[in-house]
C-alpha positions as CSV (number, residue, x, y, z in Angstrom):
1,M,0.0,0.0,0.0
2,N,1.4,3.4,-0.9
3,F,1.0,5.9,1.9
4,F,1.7,8.9,-0.3
5,G,-1.7,9.1,-2.1
6,E,-3.7,8.7,1.0
7,N,-4.3,10.9,4.1
8,M,-1.2,10.1,6.0
9,E,-1.8,9.3,9.7
10,C,0.8,9.8,12.3
11,P,2.3,6.4,13.3
12,V,2.4,7.5,16.9
13,C,-0.9,9.2,17.6
14,G,-3.0,8.6,14.4
15,G,-3.4,12.3,13.8
16,E,-3.6,13.8,10.3
17,K,-1.7,17.0,11.0
18,C,1.6,15.6,12.2
19,I,3.0,14.6,8.8
20,R,3.9,17.4,6.3
21,K,2.8,16.1,2.9
22,S,5.1,18.7,1.2
23,A,8.1,17.3,3.1
24,V,7.2,13.8,1.8
25,E,6.9,15.2,-1.8
26,I,10.3,16.9,-1.6
27,Y,11.9,13.9,0.0
28,K,10.6,11.5,-2.7
29,D,11.9,13.8,-5.4
30,L,15.4,14.0,-3.8
31,I,15.7,10.3,-3.0
32,E,15.4,9.5,-6.7
33,L,18.8,10.9,-7.1
34,F,20.2,8.7,-4.4
35,F,18.9,5.6,-6.0
36,K,20.3,6.7,-9.4
37,Y,23.8,6.9,-8.0
38,Q,23.6,4.4,-5.1
39,D,26.7,2.2,-4.7
40,K,25.5,-1.0,-3.0
41,E,29.1,-2.3,-2.8
42,S,30.5,0.8,-1.2
43,E,32.1,0.6,2.3
44,V,30.8,4.1,2.8
45,T,27.4,3.8,4.6
46,F,25.9,6.9,3.0
47,K,26.7,5.7,-0.5
48,K,25.2,2.3,0.3
49,H,22.0,3.1,2.2
50,P,19.5,6.0,1.7
51,T,18.8,8.5,4.5
52,V,15.3,8.4,6.0
53,G,13.2,11.4,5.3
54,E,12.2,13.7,8.2
55,I,8.6,14.4,7.4
56,G,7.1,15.9,10.6
57,E,6.6,15.6,14.3
58,C,3.9,14.0,16.4
59,E,1.8,16.8,17.8
60,K,1.1,14.9,21.0
61,T,4.5,13.5,21.8
62,G,7.0,15.7,19.9
63,K,8.6,12.6,18.5
64,K,10.1,13.1,15.0
65,L,8.5,11.2,12.1
66,W,10.6,9.5,9.4
67,Y,9.8,8.1,6.0
68,C,11.1,5.0,4.4
69,P,11.8,5.2,0.6
70,Y,11.5,1.5,0.2
71,C,8.0,0.8,1.6
72,D,6.7,4.4,1.4
73,K,5.6,4.4,5.0
74,P,6.2,6.7,8.0
75,F,7.6,5.6,11.3
76,P,8.7,7.3,14.6
77,E,12.4,8.0,14.9
78,N,14.2,5.0,16.3
79,Y,17.9,5.7,16.4
80,E,20.5,4.7,19.0
81,L,23.4,6.8,20.1
82,D,26.7,6.2,18.3
83,K,24.9,4.5,15.3
84,V,24.4,6.0,11.9
85,T,21.8,3.6,10.6
86,V,18.4,2.3,11.6
87,E,16.1,-0.4,10.4
88,C,12.7,0.4,9.0
89,P,10.2,-1.2,11.3
90,H,7.9,-2.1,8.4
91,C,10.2,-3.5,5.6
92,K,13.3,-4.1,7.7
93,K,15.6,-2.3,5.2
94,T,18.7,-0.4,6.5
95,L,18.5,3.4,6.4
96,C,20.9,6.1,7.4
97,I,19.7,8.5,10.1
98,P,19.5,12.2,9.2
99,V,22.6,14.3,9.9
100,S,20.6,16.4,12.5
101,N,20.1,13.2,14.6
102,R,23.7,12.0,14.7
103,T,25.1,12.5,18.1
104,F,28.4,11.0,19.1
105,C,29.1,12.8,22.4
């Protein structure tokens, strides 16, 4: 099921105002370039795996919402400190976390 054409509900609270549809559209346009130049054999994580799209924030919890380019579904941020990748909870594909969420302190 493609989430993009439907009213997108927040995966945290079920609300319809948490996800910015314009952010999803921009992300989907930009991620096409990644897949065009993706190097699946690279040892560089960011050449091998796409970065999730930051598409909003849950209005009730403040949790950031991410978007998977493989299964076209949103999910709540799920990163761990000192890691640069996450697994999509829906399709289990490896994705890079956004630069703004990378903390190594």
